[in-house]
NULODREN-148380 format. One record per residue: residue number from 1; residue in three letters; y, z, x of N, C-alpha, C in turn. Coordinates in Angstrom, 3 decimals. Layout:
<rs>
{r NUM, 'ALA', {Y, Z, X}, {Y, Z, X}, {Y, Z, X}}
...
</rs>
This chain:
<rs>
{r 1, 'MET', {-49.545, 85.577, 53.520}, {-48.997, 84.948, 54.702}, {-48.430, 83.596, 54.312}}
{r 2, 'LEU', {-47.276, 83.265, 54.868}, {-46.601, 82.015, 54.547}, {-47.080, 80.893, 55.460}}
{r 3, 'PRO', {-47.172, 79.675, 54.932}, {-47.560, 78.550, 55.785}, {-46.440, 78.215, 56.749}}
{r 4, 'PRO', {-46.773, 77.615, 57.900}, {-45.710, 77.239, 58.832}, {-44.893, 76.099, 58.252}}
{r 5, 'ASP', {-43.615, 76.056, 58.648}, {-42.802, 74.948, 58.164}, {-43.079, 73.718, 59.007}}
{r 6, 'THR', {-42.381, 72.647, 58.756}, {-42.657, 71.388, 59.432}, {-42.328, 71.406, 60.914}}
{r 7, 'LYS', {-41.551, 72.361, 61.364}, {-41.212, 72.450, 62.771}, {-42.087, 73.474, 63.502}}
{r 8, 'GLY', {-43.054, 74.037, 62.830}, {-43.960, 74.985, 63.452}, {-43.433, 76.405, 63.524}}
{r 9, 'VAL', {-42.291, 76.692, 62.915}, {-41.724, 78.036, 62.911}, {-42.225, 78.745, 61.671}}
{r 10, 'ARG', {-42.792, 79.910, 61.853}, {-43.303, 80.656, 60.717}, {-42.185, 81.514, 60.151}}
{r 11, 'MET', {-42.128, 81.599, 58.823}, {-41.076, 82.370, 58.181}, {-41.274, 83.872, 58.357}}
{r 12, 'ASP', {-42.489, 84.293, 58.719}, {-42.722, 85.727, 58.885}, {-42.540, 86.157, 60.343}}
{r 13, 'GLN', {-42.003, 85.274, 61.180}, {-41.733, 85.563, 62.581}, {-40.226, 85.556, 62.803}}
{r 14, 'PRO', {-39.752, 86.214, 63.874}, {-38.315, 86.169, 64.162}, {-37.859, 84.722, 64.342}}
{r 15, 'LEU', {-36.636, 84.442, 63.944}, {-36.103, 83.097, 64.072}, {-35.818, 82.785, 65.529}}
{r 16, 'PRO', {-36.216, 81.598, 65.989}, {-35.985, 81.234, 67.386}, {-34.540, 80.823, 67.621}}
{r 17, 'GLY', {-34.069, 80.993, 68.833}, {-32.780, 80.468, 69.248}, {-31.583, 81.083, 68.561}}
{r 18, 'GLY', {-30.846, 81.886, 69.219}, {-29.616, 82.431, 68.654}, {-29.857, 83.528, 67.649}}
{r 19, 'ARG', {-28.761, 84.087, 67.188}, {-28.825, 85.212, 66.269}, {-29.414, 84.813, 64.927}}
{r 20, 'LEU', {-29.104, 83.601, 64.459}, {-29.564, 83.187, 63.138}, {-30.659, 82.125, 63.192}}
{r 21, 'GLY', {-30.967, 81.590, 64.364}, {-32.034, 80.615, 64.496}, {-31.808, 79.381, 63.649}}
{r 22, 'ILE', {-32.782, 79.061, 62.803}, {-32.729, 77.871, 61.963}, {-31.502, 77.899, 61.064}}
{r 23, 'ALA', {-31.193, 79.053, 60.513}, {-30.031, 79.155, 59.635}, {-28.759, 78.802, 60.392}}
{r 24, 'GLU', {-28.711, 79.145, 61.686}, {-27.539, 78.832, 62.490}, {-27.328, 77.322, 62.578}}
{r 25, 'ALA', {-28.404, 76.573, 62.698}, {-28.299, 75.116, 62.753}, {-27.747, 74.566, 61.444}}
{r 26, 'ALA', {-28.040, 75.234, 60.359}, {-27.570, 74.778, 59.046}, {-26.109, 75.119, 58.804}}
{r 27, 'LEU', {-25.505, 75.899, 59.700}, {-24.116, 76.298, 59.503}, {-23.131, 75.158, 59.732}}
{r 28, 'ALA', {-23.605, 74.053, 60.282}, {-22.719, 72.900, 60.448}, {-22.243, 72.477, 59.067}}
{r 29, 'ASP', {-21.098, 71.860, 59.013}, {-20.530, 71.481, 57.719}, {-21.223, 70.261, 57.128}}
{r 30, 'HIS', {-22.464, 70.430, 56.758}, {-23.228, 69.395, 56.075}, {-23.474, 69.877, 54.659}}
{r 31, 'PRO', {-23.614, 68.954, 53.726}, {-23.880, 69.373, 52.357}, {-25.119, 70.251, 52.272}}
{r 32, 'VAL', {-25.042, 71.298, 51.502}, {-26.142, 72.232, 51.361}, {-27.297, 71.593, 50.604}}
{r 33, 'ASN', {-26.997, 70.940, 49.512}, {-28.048, 70.338, 48.706}, {-27.665, 68.931, 48.275}}
{r 34, 'GLY', {-27.072, 68.193, 49.205}, {-26.686, 66.831, 48.914}, {-25.346, 66.710, 48.215}}
{r 35, 'THR', {-24.700, 67.835, 47.968}, {-23.408, 67.841, 47.299}, {-22.333, 68.179, 48.316}}
{r 36, 'ASN', {-21.285, 67.386, 48.355}, {-20.176, 67.698, 49.236}, {-19.522, 68.968, 48.722}}
{r 37, 'MET', {-19.482, 70.006, 49.551}, {-18.989, 71.303, 49.115}, {-17.602, 71.608, 49.659}}
{r 38, 'SER', {-16.825, 70.592, 50.008}, {-15.487, 70.873, 50.518}, {-14.616, 71.430, 49.393}}
{r 39, 'THR', {-13.734, 72.308, 49.767}, {-12.895, 72.971, 48.781}, {-11.854, 72.001, 48.253}}
{r 40, 'PRO', {-11.801, 71.803, 46.941}, {-10.795, 70.894, 46.379}, {-9.412, 71.529, 46.424}}
{r 41, 'SER', {-8.384, 70.686, 46.374}, {-7.026, 71.215, 46.432}, {-6.618, 71.873, 45.119}}
{r 42, 'THR', {-7.238, 71.460, 44.013}, {-6.961, 72.097, 42.729}, {-8.272, 72.344, 42.012}}
{r 43, 'ARG', {-8.230, 73.225, 41.050}, {-9.434, 73.506, 40.291}, {-9.487, 72.704, 38.992}}
{r 44, 'SER', {-8.495, 71.898, 38.718}, {-8.444, 71.157, 37.461}, {-9.516, 70.079, 37.380}}
{r 45, 'ASP', {-10.123, 69.724, 38.523}, {-11.086, 68.640, 38.518}, {-12.423, 69.020, 37.896}}
{r 46, 'HIS', {-12.670, 70.280, 37.574}, {-13.956, 70.636, 36.966}, {-13.787, 71.313, 35.605}}
{r 47, 'ARG', {-12.689, 71.023, 34.933}, {-12.457, 71.619, 33.616}, {-13.522, 71.221, 32.605}}
{r 48, 'GLY', {-13.996, 69.975, 32.683}, {-14.967, 69.500, 31.706}, {-16.374, 70.007, 31.970}}
{r 49, 'SER', {-16.610, 70.562, 33.135}, {-17.947, 71.040, 33.498}, {-18.110, 72.497, 33.095}}
{r 50, 'THR', {-19.337, 72.856, 32.797}, {-19.630, 74.238, 32.453}, {-20.479, 74.849, 33.559}}
{r 51, 'PHE', {-19.970, 75.878, 34.176}, {-20.691, 76.584, 35.221}, {-20.952, 78.000, 34.742}}
{r 52, 'SER', {-22.124, 78.510, 35.082}, {-22.530, 79.841, 34.650}, {-23.396, 80.457, 35.740}}
{r 53, 'ARG', {-23.783, 81.691, 35.508}, {-24.695, 82.348, 36.444}, {-25.967, 81.534, 36.587}}
{r 54, 'GLU', {-26.438, 80.962, 35.493}, {-27.680, 80.178, 35.524}, {-27.519, 78.922, 36.375}}
{r 55, 'THR', {-26.376, 78.237, 36.254}, {-26.173, 77.052, 37.086}, {-26.003, 77.442, 38.550}}
{r 56, 'ALA', {-25.415, 78.610, 38.795}, {-25.264, 79.101, 40.164}, {-26.628, 79.429, 40.775}}
{r 57, 'VAL', {-27.511, 80.050, 39.994}, {-28.865, 80.361, 40.476}, {-29.595, 79.059, 40.811}}
{r 58, 'ALA', {-29.501, 78.067, 39.935}, {-30.157, 76.778, 40.173}, {-29.603, 76.118, 41.437}}
{r 59, 'PHE', {-28.292, 76.199, 41.639}, {-27.650, 75.639, 42.825}, {-28.217, 76.290, 44.088}}
{r 60, 'VAL', {-28.299, 77.616, 44.090}, {-28.776, 78.353, 45.262}, {-30.242, 78.022, 45.545}}
{r 61, 'ILE', {-31.077, 78.016, 44.523}, {-32.492, 77.699, 44.715}, {-32.646, 76.295, 45.289}}
{r 62, 'ASP', {-31.920, 75.337, 44.726}, {-31.976, 73.966, 45.225}, {-31.536, 73.910, 46.683}}
{r 63, 'ALA', {-30.482, 74.628, 47.019}, {-29.957, 74.606, 48.384}, {-30.943, 75.194, 49.386}}
{r 64, 'VAL', {-31.509, 76.361, 49.090}, {-32.402, 76.997, 50.072}, {-33.736, 76.268, 50.187}}
{r 65, 'GLU', {-34.134, 75.556, 49.149}, {-35.392, 74.807, 49.216}, {-35.195, 73.372, 49.681}}
{r 66, 'SER', {-33.951, 72.926, 49.803}, {-33.673, 71.523, 50.121}, {-34.147, 71.104, 51.508}}
{r 67, 'THR', {-34.212, 72.020, 52.451}, {-34.633, 71.657, 53.801}, {-36.148, 71.611, 53.929}}
{r 68, 'GLY', {-36.867, 72.235, 53.009}, {-38.321, 72.285, 53.089}, {-38.834, 73.383, 54.009}}
{r 69, 'ALA', {-37.941, 74.101, 54.663}, {-38.336, 75.142, 55.610}, {-38.603, 76.482, 54.935}}
{r 70, 'ALA', {-38.150, 76.640, 53.691}, {-38.299, 77.918, 52.994}, {-38.368, 77.667, 51.494}}
{r 71, 'THR', {-38.735, 78.718, 50.780}, {-38.754, 78.641, 49.326}, {-37.853, 79.741, 48.779}}
{r 72, 'ARG', {-37.639, 79.703, 47.490}, {-36.821, 80.725, 46.827}, {-37.380, 82.123, 47.039}}
{r 73, 'HIS', {-38.675, 82.229, 47.283}, {-39.318, 83.532, 47.457}, {-39.023, 84.157, 48.818}}
{r 74, 'ASP', {-38.464, 83.359, 49.735}, {-38.106, 83.862, 51.059}, {-36.712, 84.487, 51.078}}
{r 75, 'PHE', {-35.956, 84.336, 49.978}, {-34.579, 84.808, 49.907}, {-34.382, 85.713, 48.704}}
{r 76, 'ASP', {-33.400, 86.590, 48.798}, {-32.962, 87.392, 47.660}, {-31.921, 86.548, 46.925}}
{r 77, 'ILE', {-32.396, 85.715, 46.012}, {-31.544, 84.749, 45.312}, {-30.420, 85.445, 44.554}}
{r 78, 'GLU', {-30.728, 86.520, 43.859}, {-29.695, 87.232, 43.089}, {-28.585, 87.754, 43.989}}
{r 79, 'ARG', {-28.939, 88.224, 45.166}, {-27.932, 88.727, 46.102}, {-27.064, 87.588, 46.629}}
{r 80, 'ILE', {-27.672, 86.437, 46.907}, {-26.897, 85.271, 47.342}, {-25.912, 84.877, 46.249}}
{r 81, 'VAL', {-26.405, 84.798, 45.009}, {-25.556, 84.401, 43.879}, {-24.403, 85.391, 43.703}}
{r 82, 'SER', {-24.700, 86.666, 43.728}, {-23.652, 87.680, 43.538}, {-22.615, 87.636, 44.654}}
{r 83, 'THR', {-23.077, 87.488, 45.888}, {-22.155, 87.453, 47.029}, {-21.298, 86.199, 46.990}}
{r 84, 'ALA', {-21.922, 85.047, 46.745}, {-21.170, 83.788, 46.689}, {-20.163, 83.815, 45.543}}
{r 85, 'HIS', {-20.568, 84.381, 44.418}, {-19.656, 84.487, 43.275}, {-18.446, 85.352, 43.636}}
{r 86, 'ALA', {-18.673, 86.422, 44.354}, {-17.567, 87.284, 44.774}, {-16.632, 86.553, 45.744}}
{r 87, 'VAL', {-17.185, 85.690, 46.576}, {-16.376, 84.953, 47.548}, {-15.503, 83.907, 46.869}}
{r 88, 'VAL', {-16.088, 83.106, 45.970}, {-15.320, 82.011, 45.348}, {-14.693, 82.396, 44.022}}
{r 89, 'ASP', {-15.067, 83.542, 43.475}, {-14.553, 84.016, 42.186}, {-14.741, 82.957, 41.100}}
{r 90, 'ASP', {-15.909, 82.324, 41.140}, {-16.233, 81.267, 40.191}, {-17.741, 81.056, 40.246}}
{r 91, 'TRP', {-18.293, 80.469, 39.189}, {-19.713, 80.123, 39.201}, {-19.938, 78.735, 39.764}}
{r 92, 'ASP', {-18.879, 77.984, 40.013}, {-18.984, 76.657, 40.615}, {-19.065, 76.822, 42.128}}
{r 93, 'PHE', {-20.276, 76.798, 42.651}, {-20.469, 76.997, 44.084}, {-20.210, 75.740, 44.889}}
{r 94, 'ASN', {-19.881, 74.630, 44.242}, {-19.533, 73.417, 44.967}, {-18.252, 73.609, 45.769}}
{r 95, 'THR', {-17.451, 74.592, 45.416}, {-16.212, 74.869, 46.141}, {-16.458, 75.700, 47.400}}
{r 96, 'LEU', {-17.661, 76.195, 47.574}, {-18.012, 77.033, 48.718}, {-18.301, 76.159, 49.934}}
{r 97, 'GLN', {-17.665, 76.456, 51.046}, {-17.912, 75.710, 52.272}, {-19.369, 75.908, 52.712}}
{r 98, 'PRO', {-20.026, 74.853, 53.217}, {-21.426, 74.972, 53.636}, {-21.666, 76.083, 54.657}}
{r 99, 'ALA', {-20.774, 76.215, 55.627}, {-20.954, 77.258, 56.641}, {-20.971, 78.646, 55.999}}
{r 100, 'MET', {-20.098, 78.874, 55.043}, {-20.051, 80.173, 54.360}, {-21.321, 80.374, 53.539}}
{r 101, 'PHE', {-21.758, 79.323, 52.835}, {-22.983, 79.447, 52.049}, {-24.147, 79.875, 52.938}}
{r 102, 'TRP', {-24.323, 79.209, 54.079}, {-25.469, 79.525, 54.944}, {-25.326, 80.888, 55.609}}
{r 103, 'ARG', {-24.115, 81.346, 55.850}, {-23.934, 82.724, 56.364}, {-24.420, 83.721, 55.319}}
{r 104, 'ILE', {-24.041, 83.479, 54.066}, {-24.473, 84.361, 52.991}, {-25.988, 84.314, 52.862}}
{r 105, 'ALA', {-26.541, 83.103, 52.783}, {-27.997, 82.947, 52.599}, {-28.771, 83.571, 53.754}}
{r 106, 'SER', {-28.297, 83.384, 54.985}, {-29.034, 83.923, 56.135}, {-29.038, 85.444, 56.147}}
{r 107, 'SER', {-28.058, 86.062, 55.496}, {-28.041, 87.522, 55.434}, {-28.906, 88.045, 54.291}}
{r 108, 'CYS', {-29.469, 87.120, 53.486}, {-30.276, 87.518, 52.329}, {-31.727, 87.067, 52.459}}
{r 109, 'ILE', {-32.186, 86.866, 53.690}, {-33.590, 86.508, 53.917}, {-34.428, 87.767, 53.732}}
{r 110, 'LYS', {-35.481, 87.649, 52.937}, {-36.366, 88.798, 52.718}, {-37.172, 89.076, 53.974}}
{r 111, 'GLN', {-37.379, 90.337, 54.251}, {-38.153, 90.743, 55.421}, {-39.620, 90.831, 55.102}}
</rs>
């Protein structure tokens, strides 16, 4: 059994309010993990950076755990990574809009 989060909502119970509940509140365009995720006009700005599946997994884990309401074990991390990668066609998930990220993540909550 999972401990209740700081707002008293249990992860093993249906989400309150709306179709997505807590995840719906996160759909606002706020940084997922403290990183501004707005889509850049060009991709040349990250040539010096190295992004890989491993960095994408770390990004997703950091993002879903950043609110303190859930842990990586509450989500299918591999499915989030694969879906997000298919959407942006890159391992740099900083280009992914926050609303899209949370839509993907909310569809990958483990039952």
